[in-house]
FIKOLZA-1660 file (N, C-alpha, C; in steps of 0.1 Angstrom, whole numbers, plus 5000, padded with zeros to 4 digits):
% residues 99
   i   px   py   pz ch aa at
   1 5228 5047 4880  A  M  N
   1 5225 5043 4867  A  M CA
   1 5223 5055 4858  A  M  C
   2 5232 5057 4849  A  S  N
   2 5232 5070 4841  A  S CA
   2 5222 5069 4829  A  S  C
   3 5220 5057 4824  A  E  N
   3 5210 5055 4813  A  E CA
   3 5197 5049 4818  A  E  C
   4 5186 5055 4813  A  F  N
   4 5173 5049 4816  A  F CA
   4 5170 5038 4807  A  F  C
   5 5164 5027 4812  A  D  N
   5 5159 5017 4803  A  D CA
   5 5145 5020 4800  A  D  C
   6 5138 5012 4792  A  R  N
   6 5124 5015 4788  A  R CA
   6 5115 5014 4800  A  R  C
   7 5117 5005 4810  A  L  N
   7 5108 5004 4821  A  L CA
   7 5109 5017 4830  A  L  C
   8 5121 5021 4832  A  S  N
   8 5123 5034 4840  A  S CA
   8 5117 5045 4833  A  S  C
   9 5118 5046 4820  A  S  N
   9 5111 5057 4812  A  S CA
   9 5096 5056 4814  A  S  C
  10 5090 5044 4813  A  L  N
  10 5076 5043 4815  A  L CA
  10 5072 5047 4829  A  L  C
  11 5079 5042 4839  A  I  N
  11 5076 5045 4853  A  I CA
  11 5076 5061 4855  A  I  C
  12 5086 5067 4849  A  N  N
  12 5087 5082 4851  A  N CA
  12 5076 5090 4845  A  N  C
  13 5069 5084 4836  A  R  N
  13 5058 5091 4829  A  R CA
  13 5046 5093 4838  A  R  C
  14 5045 5086 4849  A  F  N
  14 5033 5086 4858  A  F CA
  14 5038 5091 4872  A  F  C
  15 5031 5101 4877  A  S  N
  15 5034 5105 4890  A  S CA
  15 5026 5097 4901  A  S  C
  16 5033 5094 4912  A  L  N
  16 5026 5087 4923  A  L CA
  16 5022 5097 4933  A  L  C
  17 5009 5096 4937  A  K  N
  17 5003 5105 4947  A  K CA
  17 4996 5097 4957  A  K  C
  18 5001 5098 4970  A  V  N
  18 4995 5091 4981  A  V CA
  18 4989 5102 4991  A  V  C
  19 4976 5101 4993  A  T  N
  19 4969 5110 5002  A  T CA
  19 4963 5103 5014  A  T  C
  20 4969 5105 5026  A  P  N
  20 4964 5099 5038  A  P CA
  20 4949 5102 5040  A  P  C
  21 4941 5092 5042  A  Q  N
  21 4927 5094 5044  A  Q CA
  21 4921 5084 5054  A  Q  C
  22 4911 5088 5061  A  Q  N
  22 4904 5079 5070  A  Q CA
  22 4889 5081 5068  A  Q  C
  23 4882 5070 5069  A  G  N
  23 4867 5071 5069  A  G CA
  23 4861 5073 5055  A  G  C
  24 4870 5072 5045  A  V  N
  24 4865 5073 5031  A  V CA
  24 4870 5062 5023  A  V  C
  25 4867 5061 5010  A  Q  N
  25 4872 5050 5002  A  Q CA
  25 4887 5052 5000  A  Q  C
  26 4894 5041 5003  A  V  N
  26 4908 5041 5002  A  V CA
  26 4912 5029 4994  A  V  C
  27 4924 5029 4989  A  N  N
  27 4929 5017 4982  A  N CA
  27 4943 5012 4987  A  N  C
  28 4948 5019 4998  A  L  N
  28 4960 5015 5004  A  L CA
  28 4959 5014 5019  A  L  C
  29 4962 5003 5025  A  V  N
  29 4960 5001 5040  A  V CA
  29 4973 4994 5045  A  V  C
  30 4978 4999 5056  A  I  N
  30 4988 4992 5063  A  I CA
  30 4982 4987 5076  A  I  C
  31 4982 4974 5079  A  M  N
  31 4976 4969 5091  A  M CA
  31 4987 4966 5101  A  M  C
  32 4984 4966 5114  A  G  N
  32 4993 4963 5125  A  G CA
  32 4987 4954 5135  A  G  C
  33 4996 4947 5142  A  D  N
  33 4991 4939 5153  A  D CA
  33 4987 4947 5165  A  D  C
  34 4975 4944 5171  A  I  N
  34 4970 4953 5182  A  I CA
  34 4979 4952 5194  A  I  C
  35 4984 4940 5197  A  K  N
  35 4993 4939 5209  A  K CA
  35 5006 4945 5208  A  K  C
  36 5013 4942 5197  A  T  N
  36 5027 4946 5195  A  T CA
  36 5029 4959 5187  A  T  C
  37 5018 4964 5180  A  Q  N
  37 5019 4976 5172  A  Q CA
  37 5029 4975 5161  A  Q  C
  38 5032 4962 5157  A  V  N
  38 5041 4960 5146  A  V CA
  38 5033 4958 5133  A  V  C
  39 5037 4964 5122  A  P  N
  39 5030 4963 5109  A  P CA
  39 5030 4948 5105  A  P  C
  40 5018 4944 5101  A  T  N
  40 5016 4930 5097  A  T CA
  40 5013 4927 5082  A  T  C
  41 5007 4937 5076  A  K  N
  41 5002 4934 5062  A  K CA
  41 5000 4948 5055  A  K  C
  42 5002 4947 5042  A  I  N
  42 4999 4959 5033  A  I CA
  42 4988 4954 5023  A  I  C
  43 4978 4961 5022  A  L  N
  43 4967 4958 5012  A  L CA
  43 4967 4970 5002  A  L  C
  44 4967 4967 4989  A  L  N
  44 4966 4977 4978  A  L CA
  44 4957 4972 4967  A  L  C
  45 4947 4980 4964  A  A  N
  45 4938 4978 4952  A  A CA
  45 4942 4989 4942  A  A  C
  46 4951 4985 4933  A  P  N
  46 4957 4995 4924  A  P CA
  46 4947 5004 4916  A  P  C
  47 4936 4997 4911  A  L  N
  47 4927 5004 4902  A  L CA
  47 4913 5006 4908  A  L  C
  48 4911 5003 4921  A  S  N
  48 4898 5004 4927  A  S CA
  48 4899 5008 4941  A  S  C
  49 4889 5005 4949  A  F  N
  49 4889 5008 4964  A  F CA
  49 4888 4995 4971  A  F  C
  50 4894 4995 4983  A  L  N
  50 4893 4984 4992  A  L CA
  50 4879 4984 4998  A  L  C
  51 4873 4972 4999  A  G  N
  51 4860 4971 5006  A  G CA
  51 4863 4971 5021  A  G  C
  52 4853 4965 5028  A  N  N
  52 4855 4964 5043  A  N CA
  52 4867 4954 5045  A  N  C
  53 4876 4959 5054  A  V  N
  53 4888 4951 5057  A  V CA
  53 4884 4943 5070  A  V  C
  54 4886 4930 5070  A  T  N
  54 4883 4922 5082  A  T CA
  54 4895 4923 5092  A  T  C
  55 4892 4927 5104  A  L  N
  55 4902 4929 5114  A  L CA
  55 4899 4919 5125  A  L  C
  56 4909 4911 5128  A  V  N
  56 4908 4901 5139  A  V CA
  56 4917 4905 5151  A  V  C
  57 4930 4904 5149  A  D  N
  57 4940 4908 5159  A  D CA
  57 4948 4920 5154  A  D  C
  58 4943 4926 5143  A  D  N
  58 4949 4937 5137  A  D CA
  58 4941 4950 5138  A  D  C
  59 4948 4961 5135  A  Y  N
  59 4941 4974 5134  A  Y CA
  59 4947 4981 5122  A  Y  C
  60 4941 4992 5117  A  I  N
  60 4946 4999 5106  A  I CA
  60 4955 5010 5111  A  I  C
  61 4968 5008 5107  A  M  N
  61 4978 5018 5111  A  M CA
  61 4978 5030 5102  A  M  C
  62 4975 5028 5090  A  F  N
  62 4976 5038 5080  A  F CA
  62 4966 5035 5068  A  F  C
  63 4959 5045 5063  A  S  N
  63 4951 5043 5052  A  S CA
  63 4952 5055 5043  A  S  C
  64 4951 5052 5030  A  A  N
  64 4953 5063 5020  A  A CA
  64 4947 5060 5007  A  A  C
  65 4945 5070 4999  A  G  N
  65 4942 5069 4985  A  G CA
  65 4955 5070 4977  A  G  C
  66 4959 5060 4969  A  A  N
  66 4971 5060 4962  A  A CA
  66 4968 5061 4947  A  A  C
  67 4974 5070 4940  A  D  N
  67 4971 5071 4925  A  D CA
  67 4984 5072 4918  A  D  C
  68 4986 5062 4908  A  W  N
  68 4998 5062 4900  A  W CA
  68 4994 5062 4885  A  W  C
  69 4985 5070 4882  A  G  N
  69 4981 5072 4868  A  G CA
  69 4969 5064 4864  A  G  C
  70 4963 5056 4874  A  G  N
  70 4951 5049 4871  A  G CA
  70 4952 5039 4859  A  G  C
  71 4941 5039 4852  A  R  N
  71 4940 5029 4841  A  R CA
  71 4949 5034 4829  A  R  C
  72 4953 5046 4829  A  D  N
  72 4962 5051 4819  A  D CA
  72 4976 5045 4820  A  D  C
  73 4979 5039 4832  A  N  N
  73 4993 5034 4835  A  N CA
  73 4992 5019 4831  A  N  C
  74 4999 5015 4820  A  P  N
  74 4999 5001 4816  A  P CA
  74 5005 4991 4826  A  P  C
  75 5013 4996 4835  A  L  N
  75 5019 4987 4845  A  L CA
  75 5008 4983 4855  A  L  C
  76 4999 4992 4859  A  L  N
  76 4988 4988 4868  A  L CA
  76 4978 4979 4862  A  L  C
  77 4976 4980 4849  A  A  N
  77 4967 4971 4842  A  A CA
  77 4971 4956 4843  A  A  C
  78 4984 4954 4845  A  T  N
  78 4988 4940 4846  A  T CA
  78 4988 4934 4860  A  T  C
  79 4985 4943 4870  A  L  N
  79 4984 4938 4884  A  L CA
  79 4971 4932 4887  A  L  C
  80 4970 4924 4897  A  P  N
  80 4957 4918 4902  A  P CA
  80 4949 4929 4909  A  P  C
  81 4936 4927 4910  A  N  N
  81 4927 4937 4917  A  N CA
  81 4931 4940 4931  A  N  C
  82 4936 4930 4938  A  L  N
  82 4941 4932 4952  A  L CA
  82 4954 4926 4954  A  L  C
  83 4963 4934 4959  A  I  N
  83 4977 4930 4963  A  I CA
  83 4978 4929 4978  A  I  C
  84 4981 4918 4983  A  E  N
  84 4982 4916 4998  A  E CA
  84 4997 4912 5001  A  E  C
  85 5004 4920 5009  A  I  N
  85 5018 4917 5012  A  I CA
  85 5018 4915 5027  A  I  C
  86 5022 4903 5031  A  N  N
  86 5024 4900 5046  A  N CA
  86 5038 4905 5049  A  N  C
  87 5039 4912 5060  A  I  N
  87 5052 4917 5065  A  I CA
  87 5057 4907 5075  A  I  C
  88 5069 4902 5073  A  P  N
  88 5075 4892 5082  A  P CA
  88 5077 4897 5096  A  P  C
  89 5074 4888 5106  A  V  N
  89 5076 4892 5120  A  V CA
  89 5091 4897 5123  A  V  C
  90 5100 4892 5115  A  S  N
  90 5114 4895 5117  A  S CA
  90 5117 4910 5116  A  S  C
  91 5107 4918 5111  A  Y  N
  91 5109 4932 5109  A  Y CA
  91 5105 4939 5122  A  Y  C
  92 5110 4935 5133  A  T  N
  92 5107 4940 5146  A  T CA
  92 5112 4954 5148  A  T  C
  93 5122 4958 5140  A  H  N
  93 5127 4972 5141  A  H CA
  93 5116 4982 5137  A  H  C
  94 5105 4978 5132  A  L  N
  94 5094 4987 5128  A  L CA
  94 5085 4989 5140  A  L  C
  95 5087 4982 5151  A  R  N
  95 5079 4984 5163  A  R CA
  95 5078 4998 5167  A  R  C
  96 5066 5002 5171  A  A  N
  96 5064 5016 5176  A  A CA
  96 5073 5018 5189  A  A  C
  97 5078 5030 5190  A  H  N
  97 5086 5033 5202  A  H CA
  97 5078 5035 5214  A  H  C
  98 5081 5028 5225  A  E  N
  98 5074 5030 5237  A  E CA
  98 5078 5042 5244  A  E  C
  99 5069 5049 5250  A  T  N
  99 5072 5062 5257  A  T CA
  99 5071 5060 5272  A  T  C
% end
């Protein structure tokens, strides 16, 4: 696409920074199934931090602080406080390689 539309222009105004972190306040978590080590869920709190994450058959594969302009970014202001994305089991190609 050679021409930018208004949404692309707005997105480009804010840089995205993701800093892997453990044991501190984070707002991005990827959870995985303990048995299969396949990613199961993504949790994102765009403008705050995640509280305690309840783990039943999952573990935290990755956690980070993600910043995309904070409250200055009007796109984030329209999002819910917590975004939860379930990853379909059909994505088995994401399975950890066995050694």
